[in-house]
C-alpha positions in Angstrom: 79.9 104.5 59.7 77.2 106.6 60.8 74.8 104.3 59.9 76.5 101.7 61.7 76.3 103.7 64.8 72.4 104.1 64.6 72.6 100.5 64.4 73.9 99.8 67.5 72.5 102.2 69.6 68.8 100.4 68.9 70.4 97.3 69.9 70.2 95.8 66.7 72.5 92.9 65.6 74.5 93.9 62.7 76.6 90.8 62.3 78.1 90.3 58.8 79.0 86.5 58.0 82.7 85.8 58.9 83.9 85.2 55.6 82.5 88.1 53.7 83.0 90.9 55.9 82.8 92.3 59.5 81.0 90.4 61.9 80.2 93.1 64.6 77.4 92.3 67.4 75.9 93.7 70.2 74.0 91.6 72.8 71.8 93.2 75.4 71.8 91.8 78.9 71.5 92.3 82.6 73.7 94.6 84.2 77.1 92.5 85.3 78.5 95.5 87.4 77.9 93.6 90.6 77.5 96.3 92.8 74.6 98.6 93.7 75.2 102.0 94.8 71.7 103.1 96.0 71.1 106.5 95.5 67.4 107.0 95.2 67.0 107.5 98.9 64.6 110.8 98.9 65.1 113.3 101.9 68.5 111.8 102.8 66.7 108.9 104.7 66.7 105.5 104.3 63.8 104.5 101.9 64.5 100.1 102.1 61.1 98.4 103.0 62.1 95.4 101.9 62.7 92.0 103.4 66.7 92.6 103.0 67.9 93.4 107.0 70.3 96.2 108.3 74.0 94.7 108.6 74.8 95.9 111.8 78.3 93.7 112.2 81.1 96.2 114.0 84.2 94.7 112.8 86.3 97.7 112.5 90.0 99.0 114.2 90.3 101.1 116.7 89.3 104.7 116.8 92.1 107.8 117.1 90.8 108.2 120.6 93.5 110.8 121.4 91.5 112.9 119.6 88.3 112.6 121.7 87.9 114.3 124.9 87.7 112.1 128.1 84.2 112.5 128.8 83.3 111.0 125.3 86.0 108.1 125.7 83.9 107.4 128.7 81.0 107.3 126.9 82.3 104.9 124.2 83.4 102.7 126.6 80.1 102.6 129.1 77.6 103.5 127.0 74.6 101.4 128.2 72.2 100.2 125.3 68.7 101.8 126.2 66.9 105.0 125.3 67.2 107.1 128.6 71.2 107.1 127.2 71.6 108.8 124.1 74.6 108.6 122.2 75.3 112.3 122.1 75.0 114.2 125.5 75.2 117.8 123.9 72.9 117.5 120.9 74.0 121.1 119.6 77.7 120.3 120.2 77.7 116.2 119.1 81.2 115.9 118.8 80.8 112.2 117.8 78.4 112.9 114.7 79.6 112.8 111.2 80.9 116.4 110.6 80.3 117.0 107.0 76.8 114.6 106.7 74.0 116.8 105.3 71.7 114.1 106.6 71.5 115.7 110.2 70.6 119.2 111.5 71.7 118.8 115.3 70.2 122.4 116.5 66.6 120.8 115.8 67.3 118.4 118.7 67.4 121.6 120.6 64.2 123.5 118.8 62.1 120.1 119.5 60.5 118.5 123.2 59.7 120.9 125.2 63.3 121.7 126.4 63.7 118.1 127.4 66.9 116.0 127.0 65.9 114.1 123.6 66.4 110.8 125.5 63.7 111.6 127.8 61.5 112.4 125.0 57.6 111.7 125.5 54.9 111.6 122.8 53.4 114.8 123.7 57.0 116.4 123.7 56.8 116.3 120.0 53.4 115.7 118.7 51.8 119.0 117.7 55.5 120.7 116.5 55.5 122.0 113.0 58.2 122.1 110.3 58.9 124.1 107.5 59.3 121.4 104.8 59.1 117.4 104.9 63.3 117.5 104.4 63.7 119.4 107.6 61.1 116.9 109.4 63.3 114.0 108.0 66.7 115.3 108.9 65.3 116.4 112.4 64.2 112.0 112.2 67.5 111.0 111.1 69.2 113.3 113.2 67.2 111.5 116.0 68.0 108.2 115.2 71.5 108.9 114.6 71.8 110.4 118.5 69.7 107.8 120.0 71.2 104.4 118.0 69.0 103.4 115.5 68.1 102.9 111.7 65.5 104.9 109.9 63.5 104.2 107.1 60.3 105.0 105.2 57.4 103.4 106.1 54.1 105.4 104.3 53.2 108.4 102.8 50.5 109.8 100.9 49.7 112.5 98.0 47.2 115.2 97.2 44.8 115.8 94.4 47.4 118.1 93.0 50.1 115.0 93.6 52.2 116.8 96.2 53.2 114.5 99.0 51.2 115.7 102.1 52.1 112.6 104.6 54.9 111.0 105.7 55.6 108.3 108.3 59.1 107.2 109.2 59.6 104.0 111.2 62.9 101.9 112.8 64.4 99.7 110.7 63.3 96.6 113.1 59.6 97.7 112.7 57.4 95.1 111.8 58.1 91.0 110.9 59.8 89.7 107.7 57.2 88.0 105.5 56.8 84.2 105.3 57.6 83.6 101.6 60.9 85.0 102.3 62.0 82.0 104.6 60.3 79.4 102.7 61.9 79.4 99.3 62.2 76.7 97.6 65.5 75.4 96.2 67.3 77.8 98.5 71.1 78.0 97.6 71.9 79.8 100.7 70.5 80.2 104.3 68.3 83.0 104.9 69.8 86.3 106.9 69.2 86.4 110.8 65.7 88.3 111.6 66.1 91.4 112.6 62.6 93.2 112.2 61.6 92.6 115.8 58.1 94.6 115.6 59.8 98.0 117.0 56.8 100.4 117.4 59.2 103.5 117.2 57.6 105.8 114.6 56.9 109.3 113.4 54.7 110.9 111.3 53.9 114.6 110.1 51.0 115.8 107.9 50.5 118.9 105.7 48.4 121.7 107.3 47.4 123.9 104.5 45.8 126.7 107.0 49.8 127.2 108.4 51.7 125.9 105.1 53.7 123.6 107.5 54.2 119.8 108.1 52.9 118.9 111.6 53.3 116.3 113.9 51.0 113.5 114.1 52.7 110.8 115.8 55.9 110.2 117.4 56.6 106.7 119.2 59.9 106.6 121.1 59.9 103.5 122.4 62.0 100.5 121.2 62.0 96.6 121.6 65.5 96.3 120.9 69.1 97.2 122.1 70.4 100.4 120.3 73.3 100.8 118.7 76.8 102.3 120.9 78.3 105.4 119.6 81.2 103.5 117.4 78.7 101.5 115.8 76.4 104.1 114.3 77.9 104.3 111.4 77.2 100.3 110.5 73.3 101.4 110.4 72.0 101.6 106.8 70.4 104.8 106.9 73.5 106.3 108.5 75.8 105.2 106.1 76.3 107.4 102.7 79.3 109.1 101.2 78.7 113.0 101.2 78.8 115.0 98.2 82.3 116.8 99.4 83.6 113.4 99.8 82.7 112.2 96.2 84.2 115.2 94.9 87.7 114.4 96.6 87.3 110.7 96.1 86.9 111.3 92.3 90.0 114.1 92.4 92.2 112.0 94.3 91.7 108.8 91.5 92.0 111.6 88.6 95.6 111.6 90.0 96.3 108.2 90.1 95.7 107.4 93.7 94.5 103.9 94.7 91.1 103.1 96.3 92.4 102.1 99.7 95.0 104.8 100.1 91.7 107.2 99.4 90.3 105.8 102.4 93.0 106.1 104.6 93.1 110.2 103.3 89.7 110.7 104.2 90.0 109.0 107.6 92.9 111.0 108.3 91.1 114.1 107.4 87.9 113.1 109.7 90.2 112.3 112.4 88.3 108.7 112.7 86.3 105.7 111.5 83.5 106.9 113.1 83.6 110.9 111.8 83.6 109.4 108.5 79.7 108.6 108.4 80.7 105.8 106.1 83.3 102.7 105.4 85.5 101.3 103.0 82.6 99.0 101.3 80.6 102.2 100.6 83.6 104.0 99.1 84.8 101.0 96.8 81.0 100.8 95.4 81.0 104.4 94.6 83.9 104.2 92.4 83.3 101.1 90.9 79.6 103.0 90.0 81.2 106.1 88.9 84.2 104.5 86.5 80.9 102.0 85.2 79.4 105.5 84.7 82.7 107.1 82.9 83.0 104.1 80.7 79.3 104.8 79.6 79.5 108.5 79.0 82.9 108.7 77.1 85.6 106.0 76.4 83.0 103.3 75.5 82.1 105.1 73.0 85.9 106.6 71.9 86.8 102.3 72.0 83.8 101.6 69.8 84.8 103.7 67.3 88.6 102.7 67.3 87.3 99.0 66.6 85.1 100.4 64.0 88.1 102.1 62.5 90.2 98.8 62.5 87.2 96.8 61.0 87.4 99.4 57.6 90.4 98.1 57.2 90.8 94.5 57.9 87.2 92.7 56.6 87.8 89.7 58.8 87.6 92.0 61.9 85.7 90.7 64.6 84.0 92.3 67.4 81.2 92.0 70.0 79.9 92.9 72.9 77.4 93.3 75.0 75.1 96.5 76.5 73.0 96.2 80.0 69.1 97.4 80.0 70.6 100.9 81.5 72.5 101.4 78.6 75.7 100.6 80.3 78.9 98.5 78.2 79.5 95.7 79.6 81.4 92.3 78.4 83.9 92.7 74.9 85.9 90.6 72.7 87.8 91.3 70.0 90.2 89.5 67.4 92.0 90.5 63.9 92.2 88.7 60.5 95.8 87.4 61.8 94.9 86.2 65.2 92.2 84.4 63.6 94.3 82.8 61.0 96.9 81.9 64.0 94.3 79.9 65.8 93.3 77.5 62.7 97.1 76.8 62.5 97.8 76.8 66.2 94.9 76.5 68.0 95.0 73.0 69.3 96.3 74.3 72.7 94.9 77.5 74.2 96.0 79.8 77.3 93.4 81.6 78.7 95.0 84.5 81.0 92.7 86.8 83.4 94.8 88.0 85.7 95.5 91.3 84.3 94.0 94.5 85.8 96.5 97.1 84.7 93.9 99.2 83.0 92.6 102.4 84.4 89.3 101.0 85.2 90.6 97.8 87.0 88.2 95.5 84.7 89.3 92.0 83.8 91.6 91.9 80.8 91.5 88.6 79.2 94.2 87.3 76.7 93.5 84.1 74.9 97.4 83.2 73.7 98.7 79.9 71.7 102.1 78.6 70.5 103.0 78.8 66.8 105.1 76.9 64.9 108.5 79.3 65.9 107.4 78.6 69.8 106.5 81.6 70.1 103.7 83.2 71.9 100.7 84.3 69.5 97.4 86.3 70.4 93.9 84.4 69.3 91.9 87.3 71.0 91.5 89.7 73.4 88.3 90.7 76.0 87.2 92.9 78.8 84.9 91.6 81.5 82.3 93.9 83.8 83.3 91.5 86.2 83.9 88.0 86.8 80.9 86.1 87.1 80.3 82.6 85.6 77.6 84.0 83.2 80.2 86.5 81.6 82.9 83.8 81.4 80.6 82.0 79.1 79.7 84.7 77.0 82.9 85.7 76.4 83.8 81.5 75.4 80.8 81.4 73.2 81.6 84.5 71.7 85.1 83.4 71.0 83.8 80.3 69.2 81.6 82.0 67.1 84.6 84.0 66.2 86.8 81.1 65.5 83.5 79.1 63.3 83.4 77.0 65.9 86.8 74.9 66.4 87.0 74.0 69.8 90.7 73.7 71.3 92.1 70.3 72.0 93.5 71.6 75.4 92.7 74.6 77.8 95.5 76.3 80.0 94.3 78.7 82.8 
């Protein structure tokens, strides 16, 4: 068994003829998880610099306005869209800022700008200011972007001869323009996303100064060529949407107690007293839960499941199991059937019931049953399978694996 595990870890197909013994296969393919929880942002600033655009949809429910002062209610309803009207009137006490996020440091806005309100800053008010670290500079511009109502992304950087980053430039997410190649693709199945890059000139650049061992501001452009987001819309900007570490710990604890994801979201909203104070959306929570679930499957339970199936194979020489592993080493699709199920299919496999509605397992994975009816008019199970997600490619893989398990015999009729 130890040798078999070694073969599986290297991705070898250790299949044996079905009529002789165990048929145990592993297929490598793309990760079919379907959810991407981008967590590669350096310095807690959005690093996206591709053709994808910010999704600024603002479909949300009413905030708990009874928990906000009259002054802030006024700013919610009558806040004009311009750089002269900041989202937070008092940078040192931003009542509408996500309170638990480490992306922001509101005290920095009071230290920079020569005492002027940050909505009135000009280039000379910020250029020349020095930060202790690059992380501090990143937090400053992220906080400024949250206060003003625009999304931030990295633009360019350079490294010293020692491999240390000595220059970093951030821009507004609407800087530049979309490359024409992304709009002129042939055989396009979907319409391109709306163009949101409008050559916005807003930028912020710092460079390392060896004499002071600090990062000095070399460029600051406060001008924008577009409307800025209102206070209740900032949480939908890409660089300001992030599930913080404290919320992740709470989500994991509540999931371990068996609480559903939508109930967890309601609890987090109640703790933060409004959706706006939370700093992320329900989609972000579902994405995190999905990625965390796949990580758990990879690290622990997947190995236990494979070990159990191998133990079954030692007692059943015709036991069949086949599964996929992604490029990242994550367990994907899996199908298995014992010798009794294979024998039943050879006798009663003319009509096949294909059911994929069961999601009662701990990971909410689609569980597939291949069922038929025997000569006693009783249901019999031909095979079982787990899917990474319900995509056409995964269903094709499962059906091909089922036919391979059953020696290529196709049913006369299929009921789904």
